[in-house]
C-alpha positions as CSV (number, residue, x, y, z in Angstrom):
1,M,79.4,111.9,82.0
2,K,82.2,110.1,84.2
3,A,81.9,110.6,87.5
4,I,85.2,110.5,89.3
5,S,87.1,110.1,92.6
6,V,89.9,111.2,93.4
7,L,91.5,109.8,96.1
8,G,95.2,111.9,97.3
9,S,93.7,114.7,95.3
10,T,96.4,117.2,95.9
11,G,99.4,114.9,95.1
12,S,101.7,114.0,91.7
13,I,98.4,111.4,90.8
14,G,95.9,113.5,92.0
15,T,96.7,117.1,90.8
16,Q,97.4,115.5,87.3
17,T,93.9,114.0,87.3
18,L,92.2,117.0,88.2
19,E,93.7,118.4,85.0
20,I,92.7,116.0,82.9
21,A,89.5,116.7,84.3
22,N,89.2,120.3,83.8
23,E,90.6,120.3,80.2
24,C,88.1,117.3,79.5
25,H,85.1,118.8,81.5
26,D,82.6,117.6,79.1
27,E,83.6,114.4,80.0
28,F,84.5,114.2,84.0
29,N,82.7,115.4,86.8
30,V,84.6,115.1,90.3
31,V,82.4,114.2,93.0
32,A,85.3,113.1,95.6
33,L,88.0,114.1,96.7
34,T,90.7,113.8,99.3
35,A,94.3,114.8,100.5
36,G,96.3,114.2,102.8
37,K,97.6,117.5,105.1
38,N,98.0,120.3,101.8
39,I,94.4,122.4,102.8
40,D,95.6,125.4,100.9
41,L,95.6,123.2,97.4
42,L,92.3,121.8,98.7
43,I,90.5,124.7,99.0
44,E,91.7,125.3,95.4
45,Q,90.2,122.1,94.0
46,I,87.0,122.0,96.2
47,K,86.4,125.7,94.3
48,Q,87.2,124.7,90.8
49,H,85.4,121.0,91.0
50,Q,82.5,121.6,93.6
51,P,82.8,118.1,94.7
52,E,79.8,116.4,96.7
53,V,82.5,115.1,99.6
54,V,85.8,115.8,100.7
55,A,87.8,114.0,103.1
56,I,91.4,114.7,104.6
57,A,93.4,112.3,106.4
58,N,93.6,114.0,110.1
59,K,90.1,114.8,111.9
60,E,92.6,117.7,113.5
61,D,92.6,119.3,110.4
62,L,88.8,119.3,109.6
63,T,88.3,122.1,111.4
64,E,90.2,123.7,109.8
65,L,89.5,122.7,106.4
66,H,85.5,123.4,107.1
67,Q,86.7,127.0,108.7
68,K,89.1,127.8,106.0
69,L,85.8,127.4,103.6
70,Q,83.4,129.2,105.8
71,E,86.0,132.0,105.5
72,L,86.3,132.4,101.7
73,P,84.6,135.4,100.1
74,E,81.4,135.0,98.7
75,K,82.4,134.7,95.5
76,E,84.7,131.5,95.6
77,K,82.9,130.3,98.0
78,P,81.4,126.7,96.2
79,K,77.7,126.6,95.5
80,S,77.2,124.6,98.3
81,L,79.5,122.9,100.8
82,P,81.0,119.2,100.4
83,Y,80.0,116.7,102.9
84,L,83.6,116.7,105.1
85,V,85.0,114.0,106.4
86,A,87.8,112.6,108.2
87,D,90.5,109.8,108.7
88,K,90.2,106.0,107.0
89,E,86.8,106.4,107.2
90,G,86.1,109.2,105.4
91,L,87.9,108.1,103.2
92,N,86.2,104.8,102.8
93,I,83.3,107.2,102.0
94,A,84.9,109.3,99.2
95,A,86.2,106.4,97.6
96,S,83.0,104.8,97.8
97,W,80.7,107.7,97.3
98,E,77.6,106.3,95.5
99,K,77.6,108.8,92.4
100,S,81.6,107.4,91.1
101,D,81.4,105.8,88.3
102,L,85.7,106.0,88.8
103,V,88.2,105.7,91.6
104,V,91.9,107.4,90.7
105,T,93.2,106.3,93.2
106,G,96.9,108.3,94.2
107,I,97.5,107.2,97.7
108,V,100.8,105.6,98.3
109,G,101.2,102.4,100.2
110,C,98.7,100.6,101.9
111,A,96.9,103.4,103.2
112,G,95.4,103.2,99.6
113,L,94.5,99.5,99.8
114,L,91.2,100.1,102.6
């Protein structure tokens, strides 16, 4: 089993990567996700893949993400809430998550080079 980090999980490359991880769930375990502004899709991905760490692009959105996760019905909540981080620092934390064997990056432009 390979542990993967998906940077840009709500974009085209990220969603396709997560589809493959879902189809090959005995081969891949998603340990980290990062996203820009699509909080609702990110929450669905968190519920499905149960990552250990989640990073969102803007610190201002971190409170909303945390609140929406807390407000989920009990049966939909992740087994344990992921470590939530934001901004460039959060992206770096997710990209270098110690348990990750592979990193798939679907981040456009210079932001993905960090």
